[in-house]
Every structure is written in C-alpha cells, then in structure tokens.
N, C-alpha and C positions, 0 to 999 in steps of 0.2 A: 244542410247539405255539406258533405265533407269536401276538403280541398281536392281530393282525387276525383270526386264526382263533378265538381266545378270545372276542373281541367278537361275532363272527358267531354263535357258539354261544349266547352269552347273549342276543343279540337274538332269535334264533329261539325260545328258551325263553319270553321275555317275550311274543312274538307269539302263541305257542300258548296261553299263559295268557289273553291278552286274547280270543282267539278262543273259548276255552272259556267265558269270562265272558259273551260276547255270545250264545253258543248257549244258555246256561242261562236267559237271559231268555225264550227261545222256549218253554221247557218249562212256564212258569208258566200256571196255569189262567186263562182269560179268562171273566168273568161273562157276556159277550154270547154266546159260544159255548156255555157251559154251559146257558144258558137255552133257546136255540133248538134245541140238539141233545140235550136231556135225554132225550127218548124214543128216541133212536137210538144211544145210547152203549153199549148192552149187548153189542153184537157188534163185532168188528173190521171195518174197511173197507179197500178196496184202491184204489190209484191207480197209473196208468201214466204214465211219462215217455218221450216219443218225440221224435224229431227231425223237423222239417218239411222239411229239405233234406239233401243229401249233405254230409258234412264229416268232420272228425276230432275225437275227443273229448279234452277236458282237464278238469281240476278234480275228478275223481272222488275223490281222497283227501280233499278238503275236504268234499265232499258225503257221503261215507261217514261221516266223523266227525260231521257234523250229524245224520244219520239215527240214529246210535247214541246221541247225546246226547238227542235228542227221543224216544227209545225206539220207533223204528219199525223193523220188520223190513224189510230191503232185499234184493232179489234183483237183483244187478247183471248185466245182459246185456252191458255194454260196460265197458271199462277205459280209462284215459287212454292215448292213443297209438294207439287203434284206430279204424278206419274205420267210419263209420255212414252208412246210406243213408236217404233220405227215407221216413218212415213206420216206420222200424225202432225197436223198443223199446230204450231205454237201461237202464231199471230199473223194477221194480215195488215198491211200498211197501205194507206191511200194518200197521195199527195203529188206535188210537182215532180216531174221526171228527174230533174237534177238532184233533188233531195232523196228521192227513192233510190237512185243509183248509189249515191254517196253513203246512204245509211247502211249498206250491206256490211262493210268492214267494221263499222261501229257497233251495230247490234249483235253481230256474231261474237265479237270480243266480250261484250257485256253479259252474254248468256252462256256461251259455250264452256268457259272455264268454271264459273260458279256452278253450272249444272254438272260438270265432272266431279266437283267436290261433293255436291249434294248426292250424286249417285253413289259415290264411294261410301259416304256416311250412311246412306240407306242400306247398302250391302252389309256394312258392319253391324247395323241395327238388327238386320235379319239374322245374321250369324250369332248374335248375342242372345236372341230369343227372349229379350226382356229380363235376363238374369243378372245383369250388371248395369251400372251407370256408365254410359259412354260419353267421353269428353274429347274435344279436340281443341286444346288450349293454345296450340301454336299459332293460331290466327293473329294473336297480338304481336307476334314477332315479324309480321310481314311489313313491307314498305308502307309508309304513312298513307299514301294515296289509294292503296288497294286494301288496306286493313279492314275497313268496314264492309267492303264488298265480300271479302273472304268470310267475315263473321256472318253476314247474311246467308251465305252459301251453306255454312255449317248448320245454321238454324233451319234452313230449308231442308237439310238432310235429316232432320229429326233428332239430332243429338245435342248435347249440352256444350256450352263454350266456357263453363266455369267448373272447377273441380267439385264444388258443392254449391247448392242454391243459396244457402244462408250466408251472411257476412262471414268472412274468414281472414285469417292472417297466414300468409304462405311464407314459411321460412325455408328458402332454398339453400343450396350449397354455399353460396356466398355469405349469407347471414350466419350460417353455422361456422364458416371459417372466421368471419369477423369476430364473433363472440367466443371462439375457441372451443366449440364443441356443441353437441346435441343438448345436453342438460342446461348449459349456460344460455343458449339461444332461447330455450323455452322459458327459463326463469325471467329473462328480460321482458317477455311479452305476457307473463302470467296474469298481470293485472288488467291487460287490455281485453276488451270485449271481442267476440268473434271466435269461430272454430279455429283451433290451432292445427295447422297442417305443416308437417315437417318432412323435408326431403332426405331420404336415406340413400347413401351411395357407398357405404363401407370405407370412408376415407379416414375416419378417426379411430375406428376399431372394426372388427368383423361385423358384418351387417346385422347379424342376429343380436349382438351386444348393443349396437346402436338402437335397434328396435326395442329392446328391453329398457334401455335408458330413456328412450322417448316415452314409452308407456308410463314409466314411473315418474315422469315430470309433466304429465298432463296433456300429451299429444292426443288429438282426437282423430286425425287422419295420418296414417303412415304412408308416405309416397315412396315406393321402391322404384327409384328412377335409374335402373341399371340395364334394363332389358334382358336380364339374365333370369331364366325360370328358376334356377337353383337358389338364387337370392330370395325370390318370392316364396319358395318352399320354406326357407329358413325363417323368414319373417312370420309366415303363417304358423309355423311350429311354435314360435315365441308367443303368438297371440293365444294359442291353446294353453301353453305352459303357464303364462301369466294370468290366465282366465280373464282376459280383457273384457270389458263391459261391451254389451251389444252395440252401443252407440259409437264405439271406436271402429273406424273403417280402414281398410287397406286398399291403396291405389297402386297401380303398376303402369310403368311407362318405359319407353326406350326402344325404338325400332320395331314396334309391334306390327306384324303383317296381318292382314285381314284373315288369311287362312288359319292363323294360329289362335284366333279368338276363342273357339269352342274349347280347345285344350287348356288355355289359360283360365277360363271360367271354372273349369273343374277343380282348380286349386283353391277355390273359395274366395277369390278376390272380389272386392266390392265395386271398384272403379277402374276403368281402363282409359288411359289418356293416349289417344292415337294421333300421331303427327303426320309424317310423310305419306303413309299409306292412304290417307284421306286428302290432305292438303296438296299433295303433289300428284293427285290423280289426273289421268289424261282428260282432255276436253271431251265433252259430249259433242259428237260431230253433227253439225247442222248444215242445212242448205237454204240459201236465200235466192228466190227466183222472181224476176219480174214477169208477171203473168198477163199483162195487157193493160189497156186503158180502162179507166173506171167508167161505169155507166152514169150518164147524167141523171 
C-alpha cells in the first residue's frame, strides 16, 4: 500500500467518524418537539420522499446511514445511479413523529445535491454517446467533509472520477513550473511507474510546441487545460504530425459546457474533464411529506 493510499483510508475513517458525530446530534430529544407532539408519539408515523422532476439519484448511502442512526425504518424505492421520474417515490420512512419531522431537512440535503450532480453527469454521458471518456476530477477540490459525498454523486452519474483507470502520474502546471518546463518535468519522473499525464497551458511556449515536446519526452496523456477549442485543434494537429502512437491520448478541460460536448468530440479528443457544469449543477428538487400514522 502506498503512502497516498494509506492517507486516503485514514482520511475516510476520520470523515465517517465526523459524519457519525454529526448524525448523533440529530437523535437528541428536543423539548420543543416533545411538548407539541406529546399526545401523538404513541404510534409510529410515515413520510414519503419524492422527486419533483426527472433525474438520476445520488447520495443514497449517506441518507441510508442517516436513517439508521436516527432509528427510522426506511423503505428505499431507488438507489444511487438509478433514474427517477417526476412524482416517483424515492423512499418511505417510518418512525417516531419527532424524528420523522426532523428528518426532512437532513435527508433532502443528503440526496438533492448529489442527485443534481448525478443528473448532470448522466446528461453529459448521453451527449457523449460513448465516444469519449468523461471525467469530473474536480470532486477532490471540494471541502473535506463533503468531498466523498461529491465523489459518490459523480460515480452515481456514470462517469469516471480519475483521468485514467490505471495508476498514473499527473504533472500539472505547478510541477512544470517547479522543474522549469515540459521536458524537464517528464525527465524527472521517467523512471517512475504509471502513465505520464502532462498538463499543457502554453505557458512556456506555444501550446503546439509544448505538445510536441511532451510527445518526444514520453508523455502518454496530453491534458489541454485551457478550455480553448483552438488550442485543442493545434494539439490534435501535432498528434497527427508526430504520428503519435495510438496509446497516447488527448484530454481537454476548462469551462466545458454540456451543450458543447458533441462539437468537442468531433475534434478527436479522447478524454473530457468537466468541472462546474457537473459539480455545480442545481439540486434535484425533492418533496418530503408526512402522510399519516403507520399501521400497527
């Protein structure tokens, strides 16, 4: 196990512990609810969570954990990664009235935003028609406590969260600056195992020259991270001119809008890394309704 993998496991354990601590606070009895619901607490109550629009579901593992911690029985009609239609039930919850009422704000937050991300990812997937690898690597830049929730949502949307599946070394702009250029950065990691990914921004020379330099020094993925279609055109031209091997791939990122996916694909790109258009997608609107007492 690498140091990075070990740190990731420890971080996840800490995150889960923090999440459990936060959930525990929701189980505490509230004097306000105890007073107003005192005559209604003898029986269990039911609530239904439904979608107000068509979309794709995310966040279910987090919501399931919350329901278990708050001691609510949950009947899940939908799982992360599944399609939901307007008016369709996602889950039904059964339990004490106080917990049923308090759970509304918690469960909507745990599912609405992840489902918005998953829905945007699925739309991107449909627009790509399976012609390119779709990635949303920006999940890792989210705040610590929500990072894994965003990752789950990206996965629920059916797209990748890493630029390539195999082990890789990503040389971004800062590594290139530190080592003084494209060729030097690639030389430093030449003996390291893993696919070499290099970020191209046209900072040291015109981007076509950077691409040529990267190819000649062993780069296996050229990440054109400018968001400029003309830069992508130039890099694709260099790929043809240099007769790059089929295993060398070109990725493109930088402010990609979902509507532009088909046009970008036509340029011959292999990988699209989409950030805000997916990760900043609006919430999937949900409704949570108390629907009466549970049957004995």
